Every structure is written in C-alpha cells, then in structure tokens.
C-alpha positions in Angstrom: -2.9 -6.6 22.5 -6.1 -7.2 20.5 -5.9 -9.3 17.3 -8.2 -9.1 14.6 -7.7 -11.9 13.2 -9.7 -14.0 10.0 -10.8 -17.6 9.6 -11.9 -18.5 6.0 -9.1 -18.0 3.1 -11.4 -15.8 1.7 -9.6 -13.5 3.7 -5.7 -15.5 3.4 -5.1 -13.0 -0.6 -6.7 -10.3 0.3 -4.7 -9.7 3.5 -1.3 -9.8 2.2 -2.3 -7.9 -1.1 -2.8 -5.1 2.1 -6.2 -4.7 0.1 -8.4 -5.7 2.8 -9.0 -2.2 5.2 -11.6 -3.1 6.8 -13.8 -5.9 9.1 -17.5 -6.1 8.8 -18.5 -8.4 12.4 -22.0 -9.3 13.4 -23.4 -7.0 15.9 -22.0 -4.8 18.3 -18.7 -4.7 19.3 -18.1 -1.5 20.0 -17.2 -3.1 23.2 -13.8 -5.2 22.0 -12.6 -2.2 19.3 -12.1 1.3 19.6 -10.4 4.1 17.3 -6.9 4.2 18.3 -6.3 0.7 19.4 -3.3 -0.6 18.1 -4.1 -4.7 16.4 -2.5 -7.4 15.0 -3.7 -8.5 12.6 -3.7 -12.4 12.4 -5.2 -15.7 10.1 -6.2 -18.9 11.3 -8.4 -21.0 13.3 -9.5 -21.4 16.5 -7.1 -23.4 19.2 -4.5 -24.0 15.4 -1.2 -21.7 15.4 -2.4 -18.8 13.7 0.0 -16.1 11.2 1.0 -13.1 11.6 -0.1 -11.1 9.2 1.1 -7.3 10.5 0.2 -4.9 13.3 -2.3 -2.4 12.5 -4.1 0.5 13.9 -8.3 0.7 14.4 -8.4 4.1 12.6 -12.6 3.9 13.0 -15.5 1.9 14.1 -18.2 2.4 13.6 -22.0 0.5 14.6 -24.9 0.3 11.7 -26.9 -1.5 9.5 -26.1 -4.1 6.8 -28.2 -1.6 4.7 -26.3 1.1 5.3 -22.9 0.1 5.0 -21.0 2.8 1.9 -19.2 1.5 -0.8 -16.3 1.7 1.3 -16.9 -0.4 4.5 -18.3 -2.9 1.2 -14.7 -2.9 -0.4 -12.8 -2.6 2.5 -13.9 -6.4 3.8 -14.4 -7.3 0.1 -13.1 -5.7 -3.1 -15.5 -7.7 -5.2 -18.3 -6.6 -3.3 -20.3 -3.7 -4.4 -23.8 -3.8 -3.2 -25.1 -3.9 0.5 -26.6 -7.6 -0.7 -23.8 -9.0 -1.7 -22.9 -8.1 2.3 -26.0 -10.2 3.0 -24.9 -13.3 1.2 -20.6 -13.5 2.2 -21.4 -12.5 5.6 -24.1 -15.3 5.8 -21.4 -17.8 4.1 -19.0 -16.7 6.6 -21.2 -17.0 9.6 -22.9 -19.6 8.3 -26.0 -18.2 10.1 -29.1 -16.1 8.4 -28.1 -12.5 7.5 -30.5 -9.6 6.3 -29.6 -6.3 5.3 -31.6 -5.1 8.5 -28.9 -7.1 10.8 -26.8 -4.6 12.7 -23.1 -5.0 12.3 -20.0 -2.6 13.5 -17.4 -1.5 10.8 -13.9 -2.1 11.9 -11.4 0.7 9.6 -7.5 -0.3 9.9 -4.5 0.4 8.4 -1.0 -0.6 8.2 1.8 0.1 10.5 4.7 -0.3 8.6 8.0 -1.1 11.5 
C-alpha cells in the first residue's frame, strides 16, 4: 500500500481536522498515484516514525501548471490559499526551491475511508 506522507508541521492540523483534501506535488507524479488507489495518509519525517492519520482513496489525479490550479485545488492543499501566487510562495517554502507559476505540479484529491 502506498502512502501520502506529509513532512511540514503546517499540514498536521489540516490533516487532523480533515480540512486537507488534496496534495499538490511538484512535477508529474502520475506514475506514483492513480485514481482509485487506497493510501495511508501519514505524517512525519523521513527515516523517523510516522503517524497514520487515516486511510484514504484517491479520487482524482491531475497534472497542470500552478497558474491553472483551481480554488478547489488550492484550498484542498491549504484552506488559507486563495491564489496561484499563494501556491507559489507556499510550495517554495515546502520544497525549499524556486517555484514559478509555470511549474508543473500533480494535484492528488483524496477522501477519507471511514471504518
């Protein structure tokens, strides 16, 4: 089973409150995630214990440029984001590299599986 893991402390509260409904990953990640995949949504740093937050199903995987992100994409990633420029600034901090409106990203929308 694959995992959608989140490293930044920014995400923890959004995951626990279930306000995070998608992830925006830099580059084309369609080789990694497919519609219908069941994944563990986890939180923690590489090479350290990670906490399972919930199990989810991937509803949709889309590749697009940051400039083309919808409000649903933006707020699913971070409820405080309103514009594509917000995404550039936020993702630049997360990835610690320069990102532009022309950067290619993969948007992975997911829904919790309630047991």
